[in-house]
N, C-alpha and C positions, 0 to 999 in steps of 0.2 A: 222552752219554745212550744207554742201551741201547734198541735198536729193539723194537717190539712182537713181531715174529716171534722175535727172539733171547730176549726175556723169556719168551715162551711155551715155547720150547725149554728154558729153565731151570726153569720152575715146573710144567710138565706132565710126568707120568711118561713115560719114553721108550718104553714099550710102546704109547703112543697117538700118537707122532710118526712119521709115514710118511717113510721115507728117499726121497731122490730119486736118480735115476740118469741121468747125462748130461743134466742140466738138464731133467728131466721127472719128473712124478709119474704112476705107473700107478694108475688108480682102478678097483678091481675090486669087483664085486658079490660079497658073501660066499658066496652059494650057487652062484655060477657063475663061478669065477675064470678060466675060459678066455675070457670076454668082458670087455672093459674099455674105458674111455675114457682118454685121456691128456691131460695138461696140460703144455705146454712153457713154459719161461720163459728169459729171458736169464741168462747166467752171473752177473752182478752183482746179480741180483734178491734183495731182502730178503724172504724168503718162508718160511712153514712150512705143512705139511699135517698136520692132526690127524684121527684116525679113532677115534671113540668107539663105533661100532656094531660090536663085535668078537664074533664068534660063540662063541669059547671062553672068554669071560670070565664065565660063570655059575658061581658057586661054591656050596659047601654050608656052612650054618652048623652049630652044634652039634646042632641038632635034625634035621639032614639034610634041610632044606627049601631049595629054591632061592631065590636072591636075585640081583638084577641088580648087576653090579659097578660100574656108573656111578651108579645110583640105588638103593643098598642099603636106604634107609629106606622104600621103597615095596614092598608085597607084589607078588609076581609073578603072582598069580592074576588072572583076568579079572573081578573083582568088578563087578557091574552099575554102569554109569556111570563107571567109572574105568579102563577097559581101555587107554586111551591114555597113562597116566602114565609108562610106560617107553619111550615112543617116542623114537627118535633118528634123525637123518639120517646118511648114510654118511660124509661128509667135510666138514671145515671148513678152508678154505684162507685164510690171512691173509697179506696182501701190504702192504708199506709202501713208499711213494715219498716221500722227504723226510719231511715231518711228516704226510702223509695216510695213513690206515690203511683198507684195503679188505678186505672179507670175502666169500668165495664159499661159499655153503651148497650142498652138492652131495648129490643123491640119485640112485642108480642103480637102474634097474628093468629086469628081463628080461621081465616079463609086464605085469600091470596096474599102473596108477599111481594107483589109488583113494586111497591114503593119503599120497601124496607131499607134498601141500600141508601136511598135518598134521605130517609128519616134518620138512619144511623149517622150518616155524614153530617146532617144538620145538627144532630146532638153533639157531635165532636166540636163543630164550629161554635155552638152555643156555650159549651163548657169552656172552650178556649177563651171566649169572650169574658166569662165570669172570672177565670183565673187571671187574665190580663188586667181586668179592672182591679182585682185584689192586689196584683203585683204593682200596679200604678200607685195605689194607696200605700202599700208597704214601702215602696221606693221613697215616697215623700216622708216616711217615718224612719228611713234607713234600716228597714227590716229585710231579712233574707227573701230572695225571689223564689216563688214556688215553681217547680219543674215537674212535669208528669213524666215518669219513666216509661210507661207503656199504656196504650189504649187497646182494649179488646172489644170487638163487636160481636154481639150475640143476638141471634134471631131465634126466639122460642116460638114454635108453631104447633098448634093443636093438630093431632093426628099426623104428625110429621112422619115421612118415610125414612127419616134418618135413623140409623141404628141406635138403639137405646143405650144411652150413656157414652157413646163414642164421641170424644172431644177432638175432632180434627177440623181445623179451619178449612172452609170451602172457599169459593170465589170471593174476592174482595177482602180476604183475611177475616171472614165472618164465620163464626160457629153457627150451624143450623141444627137446632136441637128440639126434641119433643118436650111438651109440658111434663115436667116431673121435678123432683127435688135434686139439687146439685149442691156440692160443697165449694165454697170459695177457692179452696186449695186446688180444685180441679182446673181452674183457669190460670192460676199464677204459680 
C-alpha cells in the first residue's frame, strides 16, 4: 500500500512539493528568504513537505483581474467580513510512521504573529479538504481511508523570546519557536 506522503507526492502538483536536501527541509519566509527554520529527519523517514503560500502564484484572468492560484473561486478583494478567505499557512509537513500519519502545520513570522492562529487553522482546514478529496476517490476504488493521527501547529518566529529549543505547546496547542534547526522527532 502506498504511504500518505508518497500519495501526496503523486497527487499534488510538484510546484507545491518542497524538495529536501541532506535529510532537511529549509523553511523560508517568502518575504525574507535570508531567514529560515530547518527541519531535519532521518534518512528512512517517510515524509513530504508542501508549500501552498507561494508569492508568485497570483495569475491574471481574461478580464485582467487578480485571483489566488490556490483558491481561484474566491475574489481577492478585501470585501467586508471576508478578508480571511484566502489565508494559508506557510508549510504542511506530512510524516508517516507505520500506519500512523502525523501533520505539522507551520507558519513563519519575521514580525508580528497576529494572524498566525488563523493561518494555522486555515492550513488544517485546507489539508482536511485535500485528504477528504483523496478519501472520496479512494472510496470509489474501494481503497483504505486515510486518517490523520495528530496535527501539531508550529509558529517559527524570528527573534522569538521563546526559550531556545524548548518545545512546550503554548496557547491554542501551538509551539512558538525561534528560527533554528529542529529534528522531526522533537515534535512526535
